[in-house]
C-alpha positions in Angstrom: -24.4 -0.7 -25.9 -20.8 -0.1 -24.7 -18.6 3.0 -25.0 -15.0 2.7 -25.8 -12.7 4.7 -23.5 -9.3 3.7 -24.9 -6.4 2.1 -23.2 -6.8 3.1 -19.5 -5.6 1.4 -16.3 -9.2 1.0 -15.0 -9.0 -2.1 -12.7 -11.1 -1.9 -9.6 -10.6 -1.9 -6.7 -7.2 -0.2 -6.9 -6.1 -0.3 -3.3 -4.3 2.8 -2.0 -0.9 1.6 -1.0 1.5 3.6 1.2 5.0 2.5 0.7 7.6 3.4 3.4 11.3 3.0 3.8 14.3 4.4 5.7 17.0 6.4 4.1 20.7 5.7 4.8 20.5 7.9 7.9 17.4 6.1 9.3 14.9 8.8 8.4 11.5 7.4 7.4 9.8 8.4 4.2 6.6 7.2 2.5 4.7 7.6 -0.8 1.3 6.8 -2.1 1.3 4.2 -4.8 -1.8 3.4 -6.8 -0.2 0.7 -9.1 0.5 -2.5 -7.3 -0.8 -5.7 -5.9 0.1 -9.2 -4.9 2.3 -11.3 -7.1 1.7 -14.8 -5.6 1.2 -15.9 -2.0 4.2 -14.2 -0.5 5.2 -11.5 -3.0 4.1 -8.0 -3.8 4.4 -6.0 -7.1 4.7 -2.2 -7.3 5.1 0.1 -10.3 7.2 3.0 -9.0 9.3 5.5 -11.0 13.0 5.7 -10.0 12.9 9.5 -9.2 10.9 8.9 -5.9 12.9 9.3 -2.7 11.2 6.2 -1.3 12.4 4.1 -4.2 16.0 5.3 -3.6 15.6 4.5 0.1 14.3 1.0 -0.7 17.2 0.3 -3.0 19.6 1.5 -0.3 18.1 -0.5 2.5 16.7 -3.5 0.6 13.5 -3.4 2.6 10.2 -1.6 2.8 6.6 -1.7 4.1 3.4 -1.4 2.3 0.4 -0.2 4.3 -3.2 -0.1 3.1 -4.8 3.3 3.2 -7.9 3.6 5.2 -10.9 5.9 5.5 -9.7 7.5 8.7 -6.4 8.6 7.1 -7.4 9.3 3.5 -6.1 12.9 3.5 -2.8 11.8 5.1 -2.4 9.0 2.5 -3.1 11.5 -0.3 -0.6 14.0 1.1 2.3 11.5 1.1 1.5 11.1 -2.6 1.4 14.7 -3.5 4.4 15.9 -1.4 7.8 14.7 -2.6 10.3 13.3 -0.1 12.9 14.9 -2.3 11.5 18.4 -1.4 9.7 17.8 1.9 12.0 15.6 4.1 9.6 15.6 7.1 6.3 14.9 5.2 5.3 12.1 7.5 5.6 14.4 10.5 3.7 17.2 8.6 0.7 15.0 8.1 0.8 13.4 11.6 2.0 9.9 10.7 4.2 8.2 13.3 6.5 5.2 12.6 8.1 2.4 14.4 10.7 0.0 13.1 9.4 -3.3 11.7 10.5 -6.4 13.7 11.2 -8.3 10.5 12.8 -5.9 8.0 14.8 -2.6 8.2 11.8 -0.4 7.3 9.3 1.8 9.1 5.7 0.7 10.0 3.2 3.6 9.9 1.4 3.3 13.3 -1.8 5.0 12.1 -2.5 2.7 9.2 -3.8 -0.6 10.6 -2.4 -3.1 8.0 1.3 -3.3 7.0 3.1 -5.8 4.8 6.8 -6.0 5.8 8.9 -6.7 2.7 12.4 -7.5 1.5 13.3 -6.1 -1.9 13.6 -8.8 -4.5 14.2 -6.7 -7.6 13.7 -3.3 -9.2 14.0 -2.3 -12.8 14.3 1.5 -13.3 13.4 1.2 -17.0 10.0 -0.6 -16.5 9.5 0.8 -12.9 8.7 -2.8 -11.8 9.5 -3.6 -8.1 9.0 -7.0 -6.5 9.2 -7.6 -2.8 9.0 -10.7 -0.6 6.4 -10.4 2.1 8.0 -11.6 5.3 5.3 -10.6 7.7 1.9 -8.9 7.9 1.2 -6.9 11.0 -2.2 -5.5 11.8 -3.5 -3.3 14.6 -5.5 -5.3 17.1 -8.5 -2.9 16.4 -8.9 -4.5 13.0 -8.8 -8.1 14.2 -11.8 -10.4 14.9 -12.1 -12.1 18.3 -10.9 -15.2 16.6 -7.7 -13.5 15.5 -8.5 -13.0 11.8 -8.3 -9.7 9.9 -11.6 -7.8 10.0 -11.8 -6.0 6.7 -14.8 -3.9 7.8 -12.8 -2.5 10.7 -9.7 -2.1 8.4 -11.9 0.3 6.3 -9.6 0.3 3.2 -9.9 2.8 0.5 -9.5 2.4 -3.2 -8.3 4.9 -5.9 -10.8 5.7 -8.6 -8.5 6.5 -11.5 -11.4 7.4 -13.9 -12.6 10.2 -11.6 -9.5 11.0 -9.6 -11.2 10.2 -6.3 -10.9 7.8 -3.3 -13.7 5.4 -2.5 -14.5 3.4 0.6 -14.8 -0.3 0.0 -18.2 -1.6 0.7 -20.1 -4.4 2.3 -19.9 -8.1 1.9 -21.9 -9.3 -1.1 -21.2 -13.0 -1.2 -19.0 -16.0 -0.1 -15.9 -16.8 -2.1 -15.4 -20.3 -3.4 -19.0 -21.0 -2.5 -21.6 -18.9 -4.2 -20.4 -19.8 -7.7 -21.0 -23.5 -7.0 -24.6 -23.0 -8.0 -23.5 -23.2 -11.6 -21.8 -26.7 -11.2 
């Protein structure tokens, strides 16, 4: 038997995304965004309301980064979502995040978060809140890279947002091989 819950945005995992941009004076700001994901092989989609300081910064600079929240920085990632850059101009400093300028776009990379997508703004619609960006580079902390140079997701330790229970969860262990295990049904 199934239980109907109504229309809810319950898609799992919902990766915790930390979106960062500079304002016109070069001050970094960031926000936690639960609604977003890839939109093809080199694009990212975010759903962000226009009143966010970070959205205003992205529109002004035409660039942003998207970092993946991790277990080690769960509280910091939550803080940049609950504190508004419109009211707390130094919220990155308050939670202990440090930034450096991306080599590829005019946007900050948060040093503590091991994976960052460096993006150019493609479009933003304030009515729908839809933002699209072109991913021009992905940078990763060497601590989250395999000896062969690939991303090590276990070392990345990404977290996901559980919208149904208003919680953060750690992503788990490998359970199978993509593009392989399903072949048993061929």
